[in-house]
GULUMVO-226401 format. One record per residue (C-alpha): residue in one letter; x, y, z. Coordinates in Angstrom, 3 decimals, decimal comma. Example, Ala and Ser with C-alpha at 12.3 -4.5 7.8 and 13.67 -1.06 7.14 Angstrom:
# residues 2
 type       c1       c2       c3
    a   12,300   -4,500    7,800
    s   13,670   -1,060    7,140
END
This chain:
# residues 85
 type       c1       c2       c3
    m    0,000    0,000    0,000
    e    2,780    2,466    0,862
    i    4,598    1,733   -2,387
    k    1,441    2,498   -4,374
    k    0,926    5,776   -2,465
    k    4,521    6,899   -3,017
    t    5,240    5,617   -6,541
    n    1,899    4,778   -8,205
    l    3,229    1,234   -8,785
    d    1,477   -1,993   -7,877
    v    3,932   -4,562   -6,537
    n    3,974   -8,141   -5,380
    v    6,294   -8,888   -2,447
    v    8,405  -11,883   -3,428
    d   10,473  -12,089   -0,249
    c   11,617  -10,236    2,835
    f   15,335  -10,897    2,527
    f   16,989   -8,810    5,249
    a   16,345   -6,594    8,288
    r   18,642   -4,522   10,465
    t   18,962   -1,443   12,614
    l   21,252    1,318   11,399
    p   24,528    1,646   13,284
    e   24,246    5,426   12,996
    r   20,502    5,461   13,894
    p   19,745    2,426   16,127
    e   16,168    3,612   16,702
    f   15,333    2,777   13,056
    l   14,631   -0,700   11,748
    q   15,149   -1,217    8,018
    i   13,346   -4,117    6,367
    y   14,346   -5,032    2,826
    y   11,790   -6,554    0,477
    f   12,329   -8,059   -2,954
    c    9,295   -7,014   -5,034
    e    8,027   -7,364   -8,590
    v    6,078   -4,640  -10,357
    t    2,635   -5,949  -11,316
    g   -0,319   -4,521  -13,148
    e   -0,340   -2,216  -16,127
    s    1,550    0,775  -14,732
    k    5,268   -0,039  -14,816
    k    6,438    3,569  -14,994
    p    6,911    5,092  -11,539
    k    5,458    8,491  -10,752
    a    6,704   10,643   -7,861
    m    3,828   11,162   -5,445
    e    3,323   12,589   -1,947
    k    6,650   14,058   -0,749
    f    8,794   12,410   -3,426
    k   10,400   14,705   -6,005
    e   11,853   12,123   -8,361
    i   11,765    8,372   -8,936
    k   13,998    6,538  -11,370
    w   15,091    2,984  -12,088
    i   18,751    2,272  -11,364
    k   20,965   -0,779  -11,591
    p   20,815   -2,727   -8,315
    t   24,516   -2,213   -7,574
    e   24,210    1,581   -8,034
    v   22,069    1,879   -4,919
    e   25,021    3,050   -2,794
    k   25,197    6,247   -4,858
    h   21,646    7,131   -3,819
    f   21,496    6,181   -0,109
    t   22,376    8,609    2,654
    t   22,819    5,788    5,200
    s   25,124    2,793    5,240
    i   24,157   -0,319    3,273
    d   24,826   -3,708    4,806
    p   27,137   -6,047    2,827
    v   24,376   -8,693    2,844
    v   22,124   -6,294    0,921
    m   24,886   -5,443   -1,562
    e   25,547   -9,158   -2,108
    f   21,841   -9,711   -2,816
    l   21,746   -6,766   -5,239
    g   24,883   -8,000   -7,029
    a   23,313  -11,437   -7,526
    l   20,099   -9,779   -8,719
    e   21,987   -7,684  -11,276
    k   23,800  -10,775  -12,556
    g   20,483  -12,570  -13,024
    e   21,241  -15,132  -10,322
    i   18,007  -14,286   -8,481
END
């Protein structure tokens, strides 16, 4: 539901593959989901407080995060980019 409100995309959650608290912000819990875009609308649209949404290669995510990214997540994204997932 939140993804639809923020991006106008319908998604199917395939898996919850990782969760952690941030070392720099231990009061936050990050949960990582692997999702597939479903439905007719496959072009994201910035909604609510978002200014821009764009597709990036999985391993480029570090360039766009302002917090640290766990090595487990980067390993998952690397395998995804290689087509191993």
